[in-house]
C-alpha positions as CSV (number, residue, x, y, z in Angstrom):
1,M,-153.4,-23.1,69.7
2,L,-150.7,-25.8,69.5
3,V,-149.3,-26.5,73.2
4,A,-145.8,-28.0,72.9
5,M,-144.3,-29.8,76.1
6,T,-141.4,-28.3,77.6
7,T,-139.0,-29.0,80.0
8,S,-136.8,-26.0,81.0
9,I,-136.8,-22.4,80.7
10,S,-134.5,-19.8,81.6
11,V,-134.6,-17.3,84.7
12,P,-135.0,-14.3,82.4
13,S,-137.8,-16.0,80.5
14,L,-139.5,-17.0,83.4
15,R,-139.5,-13.1,85.0
16,R,-141.0,-12.3,81.6
17,L,-144.0,-14.4,81.8
18,P,-145.9,-12.3,84.2
19,L,-145.4,-9.3,82.2
20,Y,-147.1,-11.1,79.1
21,L,-150.0,-12.4,81.4
22,R,-150.7,-9.0,82.7
23,L,-150.9,-7.4,79.3
24,L,-153.2,-10.4,78.3
25,E,-155.5,-9.7,81.1
26,T,-155.5,-6.1,80.3
27,W,-156.5,-6.7,76.6
28,R,-158.9,-9.7,77.7
29,A,-160.8,-7.1,79.9
30,E,-161.0,-4.7,76.5
31,G,-162.7,-7.6,74.7
32,R,-159.6,-8.8,72.4
33,T,-159.4,-12.1,71.3
34,Q,-156.6,-12.7,69.3
35,V,-152.9,-11.7,69.8
36,S,-149.5,-12.1,68.4
37,C,-145.8,-11.9,69.3
38,T,-145.7,-8.7,67.6
39,H,-148.3,-7.1,69.9
40,L,-146.5,-8.1,72.9
41,A,-143.4,-7.1,72.0
42,D,-144.4,-3.5,70.8
43,D,-146.3,-2.8,74.0
44,L,-143.3,-4.1,76.2
45,G,-140.4,-2.9,74.3
46,F,-138.9,-6.4,73.9
47,D,-138.0,-8.4,70.7
48,S,-140.8,-10.2,69.2
49,T,-138.4,-13.2,68.6
50,Q,-137.5,-13.4,72.3
51,V,-141.2,-13.1,72.9
52,R,-142.0,-16.1,70.7
53,K,-139.1,-18.2,72.4
54,D,-140.5,-17.3,75.7
55,L,-144.0,-18.5,74.9
56,A,-142.6,-21.7,73.0
57,A,-140.8,-22.2,76.3
58,A,-143.8,-22.2,78.4
59,G,-145.6,-24.7,76.1
60,A,-147.5,-22.4,73.9
61,T,-147.0,-22.3,70.1
62,G,-148.9,-20.1,67.9
63,R,-150.4,-20.6,64.4
64,P,-148.6,-18.9,61.4
65,K,-150.5,-15.3,60.0
66,I,-152.9,-16.1,63.0
67,G,-151.0,-15.5,66.2
68,Y,-152.7,-17.0,69.3
69,D,-156.2,-17.2,71.0
70,L,-155.9,-14.6,73.8
71,Q,-157.7,-16.9,76.3
72,E,-156.0,-19.7,75.3
73,L,-152.4,-18.3,75.9
74,R,-153.6,-16.9,79.1
75,D,-154.6,-20.0,80.4
76,V,-151.4,-21.7,78.9
77,L,-149.2,-19.0,80.9
78,R,-151.4,-19.2,84.2
79,R,-151.0,-23.0,84.1
80,F,-147.2,-23.0,83.3
81,L,-146.6,-20.7,86.3
82,G,-148.9,-22.6,88.5
83,W,-151.3,-19.8,89.1
84,D,-154.4,-21.8,88.0
85,N,-154.4,-23.9,91.1
86,P,-154.3,-21.5,94.6
87,G,-151.4,-22.7,96.7
88,E,-150.9,-22.0,100.2
89,A,-147.9,-20.1,101.9
90,F,-146.9,-19.3,105.5
91,L,-145.6,-15.8,106.1
92,V,-142.8,-15.4,108.8
93,G,-142.3,-11.8,110.0
94,A,-145.1,-9.9,111.4
95,G,-143.4,-6.5,111.0
96,P,-144.4,-3.8,108.6
97,L,-143.4,-5.4,105.7
98,G,-145.1,-8.6,106.7
99,Q,-148.1,-6.6,107.3
100,A,-148.0,-5.2,103.8
101,L,-147.7,-8.4,102.1
102,V,-150.4,-9.9,104.0
103,A,-152.9,-6.9,102.8
104,Y,-151.7,-7.2,99.1
105,E,-154.4,-8.6,97.1
106,G,-152.7,-9.2,94.1
107,F,-151.5,-12.6,95.6
108,A,-155.0,-14.2,95.3
109,A,-155.3,-13.2,91.8
110,R,-151.9,-15.3,91.1
111,G,-152.9,-18.3,93.1
112,L,-151.2,-17.5,96.3
113,A,-153.0,-17.6,99.6
114,I,-151.1,-16.7,102.8
115,V,-152.9,-18.9,105.2
116,A,-150.8,-18.3,108.8
117,V,-148.4,-15.6,110.0
118,F,-145.5,-16.4,112.4
119,D,-143.0,-14.5,114.2
120,P,-140.0,-15.2,116.1
121,A,-141.5,-13.0,119.1
122,P,-145.3,-12.4,118.4
123,A,-146.7,-9.9,120.7
124,P,-149.6,-11.4,122.7
125,G,-152.9,-11.2,120.9
126,A,-151.3,-9.8,117.9
127,M,-153.2,-9.6,114.4
128,V,-152.4,-9.2,111.0
129,G,-154.8,-9.4,108.3
130,G,-157.1,-10.9,110.5
131,K,-155.0,-13.6,111.4
132,P,-153.6,-14.4,114.9
133,V,-149.8,-14.3,114.7
134,L,-148.4,-17.6,115.7
135,P,-144.9,-18.4,117.8
136,L,-142.4,-20.2,115.3
137,T,-142.6,-23.2,117.5
138,K,-146.1,-24.0,115.9
139,L,-144.4,-23.9,112.3
140,K,-143.5,-27.3,112.0
141,D,-146.7,-28.9,113.0
142,L,-148.8,-27.0,111.1
143,A,-146.8,-27.5,108.1
144,G,-147.1,-31.1,108.2
145,R,-150.8,-31.1,108.9
146,M,-151.6,-28.6,106.2
147,H,-149.1,-29.7,103.6
148,V,-147.9,-26.3,103.0
149,R,-144.7,-26.4,101.1
150,L,-143.9,-22.4,100.7
151,G,-142.6,-20.1,103.0
152,I,-142.5,-16.1,102.7
153,L,-139.7,-14.6,105.1
154,A,-139.9,-11.1,106.2
155,V,-137.6,-10.8,109.1
156,P,-134.7,-8.7,109.9
157,A,-131.3,-9.4,108.7
158,D,-129.9,-10.9,112.1
159,Q,-133.0,-13.1,112.2
160,A,-132.7,-14.1,108.7
161,L,-130.3,-17.2,108.7
162,A,-131.7,-18.7,111.8
163,T,-135.3,-18.4,110.7
164,G,-134.7,-19.7,107.1
165,Q,-133.0,-22.9,108.5
166,L,-136.0,-23.4,111.1
167,M,-138.4,-23.0,107.9
168,A,-136.3,-25.5,105.9
169,G,-136.4,-27.9,108.7
170,A,-140.0,-27.7,109.0
171,G,-140.5,-29.2,105.6
172,L,-140.9,-25.9,103.6
173,Q,-139.6,-26.4,100.1
174,G,-139.6,-22.9,98.7
175,I,-138.9,-19.6,100.5
176,W,-139.7,-16.2,99.0
177,N,-137.0,-14.0,100.9
178,F,-137.6,-10.7,101.4
179,A,-135.0,-10.4,104.3
180,P,-132.0,-8.2,103.5
181,L,-129.5,-11.2,103.5
182,R,-129.1,-13.9,100.7
183,L,-129.7,-17.6,102.2
184,D,-128.4,-20.6,100.9
185,L,-130.3,-23.5,102.6
186,G,-129.1,-26.4,100.4
187,A,-129.9,-28.1,97.3
188,Q,-133.3,-29.3,98.4
189,V,-134.8,-25.8,99.2
190,V,-135.5,-23.4,96.5
191,V,-135.0,-20.1,97.6
192,E,-136.4,-16.8,95.6
193,Q,-134.3,-13.5,96.7
194,V,-136.2,-10.2,97.0
195,D,-133.4,-7.3,97.3
196,L,-135.2,-4.2,97.5
197,A,-131.8,-2.4,98.1
198,Q,-130.6,-3.7,94.7
199,S,-133.7,-2.5,93.1
200,L,-133.4,0.8,94.8
201,A,-129.7,1.0,93.8
202,V,-130.5,0.6,90.2
203,L,-133.4,3.3,90.4
204,S,-131.2,5.8,92.1
205,H,-128.2,5.4,89.9
206,R,-130.2,5.8,86.8
207,L,-132.3,8.9,87.9
208,A,-128.7,10.3,89.1
209,S,-127.7,10.0,85.5
210,L,-130.3,11.9,84.0
211,S,-130.3,15.9,83.8
212,N,-132.4,17.7,86.4
213,P,-134.9,19.6,84.6
214,S,-134.6,22.5,87.0
215,D,-131.2,23.1,85.8
216,P,-130.8,26.0,83.5
217,P,-129.3,24.9,80.0
218,K,-125.5,25.2,79.9
219,S,-124.3,27.9,77.7
220,P,-122.3,27.1,74.7
221,E,-118.3,27.0,75.3
222,P,-117.0,30.2,73.5
223,P,-114.6,29.1,70.4
């Protein structure tokens, strides 16, 4: 497979790359060795031309009439996404959501390791995922000593701004924000907002637009 250098990629394309990679992992486990844009597009319901553009933006160019070596394409996408080298992150927020994030085993497969847990008001002796819950006063020193650049924010909305500012001030350059408040921490800090309410709104609206299967069929209107 030819590997092309790329300098930019759109956010929608970035969001699709993990979908391709997940499918490639499934096919790899099934023993497949070759893949094409058409194969990916058909399984995911995408346009094959868009798939080809996405892969090219990530640095992969297949061979005409042959497609891609599956293993090589997988490696290119993992490298482009930074999933080939494990990264370390601090989690701030030891509540139920934070506990669920620490317990999620899928992060390790994607090169992310939560190495410390902090909370604005940790309970004495509190532990999450086998890690002690540390006070935020220790975050800046540990970020400097451990060279951690990524933080995961999982605190309530009324604590999100002050906590996010503290994380940015501690030198964290990327914040994955699960708090229900959009944050702007300046141009030097990358914030990726995860809005569960928005996702639920889309789901509930689309669900409401479907006819209820338990409703009896409507009788035809009389002429």
